[in-house]
C-alpha positions, 0 to 999 in steps of 0.5 A, spaced: 176 378 186 177 384 182 171 381 178 167 381 184 169 388 186 167 390 179 160 387 179 159 390 188 161 397 184 157 397 179 151 394 183 152 400 187 152 405 182 145 403 179 143 403 185 144 410 187 142 412 180 136 408 182 135 413 188 136 419 184 131 418 180 126 416 184 126 422 188 127 426 182 120 423 180 116 423 186 113 428 191 112 427 198 107 433 200 107 438 206 101 442 209 099 447 205 100 443 198 095 442 192 095 438 186 095 446 182 101 448 186 105 441 185 103 441 178 106 448 176 112 446 181 114 440 176 111 443 170 106 438 169 099 438 170 093 436 175 090 431 170 097 427 170 098 427 177 091 425 177 093 420 172 100 417 174 097 416 181 090 414 180 087 419 184 079 420 183 078 427 186 083 433 188 084 431 195 091 430 198 094 430 205 101 431 208 106 426 207 103 422 201 108 421 196 106 422 189 109 421 182 110 427 179 113 424 172 110 419 167 114 412 169 120 410 164 121 418 163 126 423 164 125 427 171 123 434 170 127 439 167 126 443 171 128 443 179 121 444 185 121 450 186 121 449 194 128 447 193 130 454 192 128 455 199 134 450 202 139 456 200 135 459 207 135 453 211 141 457 215 139 462 215 135 466 222 133 472 219 129 475 213 129 481 210 121 482 207 121 484 199 116 488 196 110 483 194 112 478 199 106 475 204 107 471 210 105 465 207 110 465 202 115 467 207 113 461 212 113 456 206 120 459 203 123 457 210 119 451 213 116 454 218 109 456 219 105 462 219 103 461 226 110 461 228 113 466 224 107 472 227 109 469 234 116 470 233 115 477 230 109 479 235 105 480 228 098 480 228 094 482 222 098 479 217 101 486 216 108 486 212 113 492 209 118 491 205 125 492 209 122 489 215 127 484 218 123 477 220 125 472 225 124 465 220 128 461 226 126 459 233 133 459 235 133 467 233 127 469 237 131 468 243 136 474 240 132 478 235 136 481 230 134 489 231 129 491 226 129 497 222 124 502 221 120 502 216 122 506 210 118 512 209 113 513 203 114 517 197 108 520 197 106 519 205 112 519 210 110 515 216 110 520 221 104 523 218 098 523 221 093 524 217 092 521 210 088 523 204 084 519 201 087 518 193 083 516 187 083 507 188 084 507 194 081 503 199 082 502 207 085 495 206 091 499 202 091 505 206 091 500 213 097 496 210 102 502 208 101 505 214 102 499 219 096 499 222 090 495 222 082 497 218 078 496 225 084 501 228 083 507 221 075 505 222 076 506 230 080 513 229 076 516 224 068 514 226 067 509 219 061 504 219 063 501 213 069 501 208 066 507 204 072 512 203 072 518 197 077 522 194 080 528 198 077 525 204 082 526 210 084 520 214 087 519 221 092 514 220 095 514 227 092 513 234 096 519 237 093 525 232 089 529 237 082 526 240 078 526 234 078 524 226 081 530 222 075 533 219 073 530 212 074 534 206 068 534 201 069 531 194 071 537 190 068 533 184 061 533 186 059 539 190 053 540 194 047 541 191 042 547 191 038 546 197 031 546 192 033 539 189 029 533 191 031 528 187 038 525 184 040 520 178 045 515 181 051 515 177 056 510 177 060 509 183 055 512 187 053 509 194 048 510 199 053 513 204 056 518 199 050 520 197 047 521 204 053 526 205 052 530 198 045 531 201 047 532 207 041 527 210 042 521 213 043 514 210 035 511 214 033 517 211 034 516 204 032 509 205 025 511 207 024 516 203 025 511 196 022 504 200 029 501 200 030 495 204 038 495 203 044 498 200 044 496 193 043 502 188 042 501 180 046 507 175 040 511 172 036 509 178 032 516 181 032 517 188 029 521 193 033 526 196 029 531 200 023 530 204 015 531 202 015 528 195 013 520 194 018 517 191 020 518 184 022 511 182 021 504 184 026 500 188 032 498 184 032 490 180 037 487 185 033 488 191 030 481 191 025 479 197 030 473 198 036 478 200 037 478 207 035 484 211 042 484 216 046 483 209 050 488 206 055 491 202 059 495 207 059 489 211 062 484 205 067 489 204 069 491 210 070 484 212 074 482 206 078 487 206 080 484 213 083 478 212 089 482 206 094 477 207 091 470 209 095 465 206 092 461 200 090 454 202 087 449 197 080 447 200 080 453 205 074 456 207 076 459 215 081 465 216 087 460 217 087 459 210 082 460 203 082 458 196 077 462 191 071 460 193 072 459 200 073 467 201 067 468 197 062 463 201 066 465 209 066 473 208 059 472 204 056 469 210 060 473 214 056 479 212 050 476 213 048 472 207 047 466 212 043 461 205 050 461 202 053 454 201 060 453 200 061 451 192 066 452 187 068 457 182 063 454 177 058 453 182 058 460 184 058 462 177 051 458 175 048 461 182 050 468 178 047 472 173 052 477 168 052 485 170 054 490 164 055 496 170 059 493 176 057 495 183 062 494 188 060 487 192 059 484 185 063 478 183 069 477 178 070 471 174 075 468 170 077 462 166 083 458 163 087 459 169 089 452 172 084 448 168 080 450 162 073 454 163 071 458 169 077 456 174 077 463 179 073 468 182 073 475 187 070 481 189 069 487 185 071 494 189 070 498 184 076 503 181 077 497 177 081 492 183 078 486 185 080 482 192 081 474 191 085 469 194 090 467 190 097 464 189 100 470 195 094 469 199 088 475 200 090 480 196 087 487 191 089 486 184 088 491 178 084 488 172 089 492 168 094 486 171 096 483 164 095 476 166 088 477 170 086 481 164 087 476 159 083 470 163 077 475 165 069 473 164 065 477 166 062 482 172 056 477 175 051 478 181 047 473 185 040 471 184 039 471 191 042 471 198 
């Protein structure tokens, strides 16, 4: 009898060990997962996952069971990152920390971004440090009080105007003041994304009936009235030059035979009527560029998706990967002929530029795979916007990680 009991007990222990090992060596795919994110969680590579699971491509689907360790090997040395979110399962609220996105918070609490937005009345993915979010359906009926956002050291929330500083973008200013980019453009009569240091922007709806007057840039005083030509400098745009010389963008384009908004450093523009253009249009004004496309529309569209979560293969506003983001915003900006390609595909359809302009592409290599593997859109001031791990975000090229992966600036041959 004792021998029988011993055998049963041993069998139970072996069965329990097998189940534990199997659970540690497999991963059940959840919505939003990709081979890249799973590989990072289990400290392995995408190629290993494809080999162990006999995958012919990187396409996976929810509830699919994947091997995450080679047969016969020990379980991964570090537990999956998602396991950490179990600590949060009993919580009904979450306090936002610096760097958080709705996508991250939703993933950590096993809910969807749409649920988070609905429960908390969020319309534009904008959240701020210190904000208390409901992270479960049960908390929606008895919401926890949300404290007012902590005032920014340089620009308190109660301020109704903001003076633009070097490196600012409409997206960053909108995020800092908990408003949308469309509201900023409406309140200040802006037609595109272009702003300049020293400009005073209205950042709340109740600040008078008209936008505060824009202060002229102190670094570039207005030229003498007799000046008839101007040499384009790095960072110049048609809008900036038109304000500087008190003329319209349409006049500048007409006097210089320009068909779109592209400028080239060193290009000489006529800035006063009555004289023939002193230079031909820049080289990048290609016949294949559609008249409906503009850099203003491109960057305005790109920054309007700040905070949209990362989704492998995504190319719609519900979620983007890096190349899907490029495809969507270029198409919305008027590039109707652009095709949905991966980062390597866009790399082969573009050429290197030594002096980048806003709207150019930025390529990176050796991120999650060898070779060209990531791209974004250059915004100027050494910053780019891209769909990264934490969703659509603006990042500095001085960031140590991206600086080490930087390949170069490129521009599409034609759109």
